[in-house]
N, C-alpha and C positions, 0 to 999 in steps of 0.2 A: 559550117562544120561539115566534115566528111568522116564517115565511119568505114572502117575496113575490117573484114572478117576473113581470116585464112582458114583453109581446110586442106587435107590431103597428105599431111606429113605421116611419118611412120618409120618402121625399121625395115631395111632391105639389105640383101647381100650385095657385095661388090659386083658390078656388072648389070645389076637390075635397074628397074625404072620406077619412078614415082611421078605423079602429076599433082601439082599444087594449084589451088584455085583461090581467088580472092574476090569476094563480093563487096561492092562499094555502095554506099547510100549517103543521102544528105545532099549537100551542094555540089553535085557532080559536075555541073556546068562550069564550075570554077577550076576544074582540074585539067592540066595539060598532059603531064607525064605520069604514067603508072609503072611501077617497077618492083623488083625483088632484091632484097639485101639479105645477107646472112652473117651470123656471128658464131664463130667457133669458140669453145672455152679458152679463155685467156687471150683472145685476139679481138681486134677492133672489128666493128661492123663494116662489111664491104659490099660494094655493088656487085650483083650477080647479072642482072639484065634490066633494061628499061625500054619502054616504048612510048612514043609520043602519040597524041591524038591523031596526028597525020600519018602514023605508021612507021616513023623512023625508029630504028632499033639499035641498041648498043649492048654488047656482051662483055663480061670480063674475059680476059684471054684464057683463063683456066677452064672455062666452060664452053668456049666456042666449039661448035661441031657436036656437042653432046646435049646441050640444053636449048629449048626453043620457047620463047615468050610469045604469047598471043593475047589479043585484046578484042573484046566484043563490046563495041560502043553502044549497041542497042540494049544489051543486058547489063552494061556497066560492070563488067567482070574482066579480070586479067588472070591468065593461067601461065604456069611454068611447067613444061614437059621436060623431065630430067631423065636422060638415058645414059647408059654406060656409067653408072654412078661409081664413085671411088670413095674410099674411107675418108679422104680429105674433104669430101663434100659435106661431111657431118657438121651439123650446127643448127641453130635456130634460124628459120627463114621468116623474114618479115615482108609483108606487103607495104608498099610505099606509094603515096600520091603527092604530087607537087602541083601547087596552084599555078594558074596561068600568069598572074600579075605579080609584080614586085610587091612585097619581098619574097614571093614564091614560097609561101608557107608549106611546110612538110607535114604530112599526116602518116601515122603508122598503125599497122594492125598489132594484135597481141603476140603474134609469132606462132610458128608451128615447128615442132622438132622433127628434124630429119637425121636419122642415124644409119650409116652405111657400115656394115660389118665386113671384115676382111675374110 
């Protein structure tokens, strides 16, 4: 089992910045990918950014150049630095972990609210 706990959400004006953090615990050795997803009201959950244990990174097109994901393998944490925030970035942000081996089990945090006002 893997446990994920997010922190750092809040209310910010458009153009502002927030930093989300996710602390992981449990069977961390089983995890390859850590990432962030978000879900806006009435919309499906979508990938924001993900990073593998080897450091390969993917971003959603909508956040490229504004968001930066980072991972500290020694501390078992993953962070998301969000700059130049837009109202459309509003939603609940979830930390995600994906297991190394098939069937690549997914683990989720409880989510943290990010609200960007215009």
